[in-house]
C-alpha positions as a Python dict, from the first residue, in 0.01 Angstrom:
ca = {
    (1, 'M'): (0, 0, 0),
    (2, 'N'): (331, 59, -234),
    (3, 'T'): (582, -213, -168),
    (4, 'Y'): (901, -124, -341),
    (5, 'V'): (1132, -433, -450),
    (6, 'Q'): (1478, -360, -562),
    (7, 'S'): (1588, -470, -893),
    (8, 'P'): (1884, -702, -883),
    (9, 'L'): (2125, -392, -974),
    (10, 'D'): (2002, -184, -661),
    (11, 'Q'): (2052, -487, -467),
    (12, 'T'): (2421, -553, -569),
    (13, 'T'): (2464, -190, -537),
    (14, 'S'): (2320, -161, -181),
    (15, 'A'): (2525, -449, -77),
    (16, 'L'): (2861, -297, -212),
    (17, 'I'): (2790, 39, -44),
    (18, 'R'): (2715, -164, 300),
    (19, 'Y'): (3055, -350, 227),
    (20, 'R'): (3255, -46, 172),
    (21, 'E'): (3079, 131, 469),
    (22, 'G'): (3254, -177, 678),
    (23, 'C'): (3018, -437, 719),
    (24, 'N'): (3116, -778, 724),
    (25, 'P'): (3069, -922, 374),
    (26, 'A'): (2995, -1255, 550),
    (27, 'L'): (2672, -1113, 676),
    (28, 'I'): (2581, -980, 361),
    (29, 'E'): (2357, -1211, 159),
    (30, 'L'): (2257, -1143, -235),
    (31, 'P'): (1993, -1329, -422),
    (32, 'E'): (2113, -1536, -735),
    (33, 'K'): (1973, -1250, -993),
    (34, 'A'): (2202, -1030, -814),
    (35, 'V'): (2531, -1193, -852),
    (36, 'F'): (2440, -1339, -1205),
    (37, 'P'): (2533, -1177, -1415),
    (38, 'G'): (2557, -857, -1200),
    (39, 'L'): (2907, -979, -1006),
    (40, 'I'): (2991, -1283, -1195),
    (41, 'N'): (2958, -1311, -1598),
    (42, 'A'): (2755, -1571, -1616),
    (43, 'Q'): (2383, -1652, -1645),
    (44, 'P'): (2158, -1755, -1386),
    (45, 'S'): (2091, -2092, -1536),
    (46, 'T'): (2457, -2158, -1557),
    (47, 'A'): (2467, -2067, -1185),
    (48, 'R'): (2203, -2322, -1110),
    (49, 'K'): (2383, -2587, -1316),
    (50, 'S'): (2725, -2514, -1122),
    (51, 'R'): (2509, -2580, -788),
    (52, 'T'): (2480, -2940, -922),
    (53, 'T'): (2809, -2978, -1085),
    (54, 'G'): (3019, -2772, -814),
    (55, 'I'): (3205, -2611, -1101),
    (56, 'L'): (3147, -2270, -1257),
    (57, 'L'): (3335, -2151, -1557),
    (58, 'G'): (3593, -2408, -1538),
    (59, 'R'): (3666, -2389, -1150),
    (60, 'P'): (3505, -2464, -810),
    (61, 'A'): (3161, -2274, -785),
    (62, 'P'): (3133, -2019, -505),
    (63, 'R'): (2965, -2138, -196),
    (64, 'F'): (2583, -2049, -172),
    (65, 'V'): (2312, -2057, 118),
    (66, 'K'): (1973, -2196, 109),
    (67, 'H'): (1693, -2078, 282),
    (68, 'G'): (1400, -2327, 225),
    (69, 'R'): (1375, -2290, -186),
    (70, 'T'): (1570, -1953, -174),
    (71, 'V'): (1915, -1976, -307),
    (72, 'R'): (2137, -1660, -174),
    (73, 'Y'): (2501, -1584, -177),
    (74, 'R'): (2708, -1419, 47),
    (75, 'L'): (2911, -1134, -43),
    (76, 'K'): (3229, -1267, 106),
    (77, 'D'): (3224, -1577, -126),
    (78, 'V'): (3141, -1407, -428),
    (79, 'L'): (3445, -1189, -382),
    (80, 'E'): (3690, -1451, -268),
    (81, 'W'): (3555, -1636, -594),
    (82, 'L'): (3643, -1370, -810),
    (83, 'E'): (3938, -1279, -642),
    (84, 'A'): (4078, -1625, -680),
    (85, 'G'): (4024, -1600, -1040),
    (86, 'K'): (4346, -1615, -1273),
    (87, 'D'): (4402, -1280, -1461),
    (88, 'F'): (4629, -1268, -1784),
    (89, 'S'): (4760, -975, -1950),
    (90, 'N'): (4775, -1122, -2310),
    (91, 'T'): (4631, -1432, -2483),
    (92, 'A'): (4971, -1599, -2482),
    (93, 'E'): (4974, -1609, -2123),
    (94, 'V'): (4648, -1807, -2126),
    (95, 'G'): (4847, -2064, -2348),
    (96, 'L'): (5108, -2135, -2145),
    (97, 'E'): (4912, -2158, -1826),
    (98, 'K'): (4707, -2422, -2021),
    (99, 'G'): (5037, -2589, -2138),
    (100, 'V'): (5152, -2618, -1786),
    (101, 'A'): (4796, -2769, -1671),
    (102, 'E'): (4825, -3040, -1939),
}
């Protein structure tokens, strides 16, 4: 019996295709390895730490779901986390942002 196991990249690609076809992103769950570093540029170890601290890359971590010992991330929560990140056009803007926050 051959059992096909999707790679994290295949899982991410499949989830994004379903999303683009109209599937509700709140219903699409991805394993940690498909999200980190596939969609969020951080290592899985950083993600595990963020679930304890609530902070990922200096801001509130994306929400996650536990099914027993398995941790999964809803595509909706990952997309919202990515969208909420601040973007800059140059490093001077980063400095201005830090100056305002301090």
